[in-house]
C-alpha positions in Angstrom: 52.1 42.0 33.4 55.0 44.1 34.4 55.9 41.7 37.3 56.1 38.7 35.0 52.9 37.1 36.3 50.9 35.1 33.8 47.5 33.6 33.9 45.6 31.2 31.7 41.9 31.2 31.1 40.1 28.3 29.5 36.5 28.4 28.5 34.4 25.5 27.4 31.4 26.0 25.1 28.8 23.4 24.6 26.8 23.7 21.4 23.5 21.9 21.4 21.9 21.0 18.1 18.2 22.0 18.4 17.4 22.3 14.7 14.8 19.9 13.3 15.8 18.2 10.1 13.5 19.1 7.1 11.7 16.2 5.5 10.6 16.0 1.9 8.5 13.3 0.4 9.7 11.9 -2.9 6.6 11.5 -5.0 3.0 12.3 -4.1 1.6 12.3 -0.6 -1.5 10.5 -1.8 -1.4 7.5 -4.2 -4.2 5.4 -5.6 -3.6 2.2 -7.3 -5.5 -0.9 -8.6 -5.4 -4.0 -6.5 -2.8 -6.5 -7.8 -0.6 -3.8 -9.3 2.9 -3.1 -7.8 3.6 -0.2 -5.5 6.8 1.7 -6.1 8.3 3.2 -2.9 9.9 6.6 -3.6 10.9 7.3 0.0 11.7 10.6 1.6 14.8 12.8 2.0 16.0 14.5 5.1 18.1 17.7 5.2 19.7 18.7 8.5 21.7 21.9 9.0 24.4 20.0 10.9 24.4 16.5 9.4 23.4 17.3 5.8 21.4 15.0 3.6 20.2 11.5 4.6 17.3 9.2 3.9 14.2 8.9 6.1 13.3 5.6 7.8 9.9 4.2 6.9 7.3 2.3 8.9 4.2 0.7 7.5 3.6 -1.4 4.5 1.3 -1.6 1.5 -0.3 -4.9 0.5 -1.3 -4.4 -3.1 -3.2 -7.8 -3.1 -5.7 -6.5 -0.4 -7.9 -3.5 -1.2 -7.8 -0.8 1.5 -6.2 2.3 2.8 -2.6 2.2 4.0 -0.5 4.9 5.8 3.3 5.0 5.6 5.2 7.1 8.1 8.6 8.6 7.3 10.9 9.7 10.1 13.9 12.0 9.9 15.9 11.9 13.1 19.4 13.5 13.6 22.0 12.2 16.1 20.8 14.8 18.6 17.3 13.3 18.6 15.6 16.2 16.7 13.0 14.7 14.4 10.2 15.4 12.0 7.7 13.0 10.3 5.7 12.9 7.1 2.8 10.7 6.0 1.9 9.1 2.7 -1.6 7.6 2.1 -1.9 4.7 -0.3 -5.3 3.6 -1.4 -5.5 0.2 -3.0 -8.8 -0.1 -5.0 -10.3 -3.5 -5.6 -12.9 -4.6 -8.1 -12.8 -6.2 -11.5 -12.7 -4.1 -14.6 -15.0 -5.4 -17.3 -13.0 -7.3 -20.0 -15.6 -7.0 -22.8 -18.4 -4.7 -22.9 -21.1 -5.1 -25.6 -23.6 -2.5 -26.4 -26.6 -3.1 -28.7 -28.7 -0.4 -30.3 -32.5 -0.7 -30.3 
């Protein structure tokens, strides 16, 4: 000012990340396969406005030697703890396929 007085003002801003990362399953959400065949895991992708792209963590497993229904859970969590999940259902179908089928006409 005109009397040579000065003042400093400091402001501190805290920005809180409240945005949930978007999760996208790679591949189909429902898969059916024959018992004994291999299961290929395609995973899931996460996209966060602050942290960018990263891979989802997966819980659950598929035992292709045992017929049944399996659920895999994919989790996207950013460093602020915001999260989203997606599910994939895998159906393993048992039963033998006929090797040879003969048909006789009357």
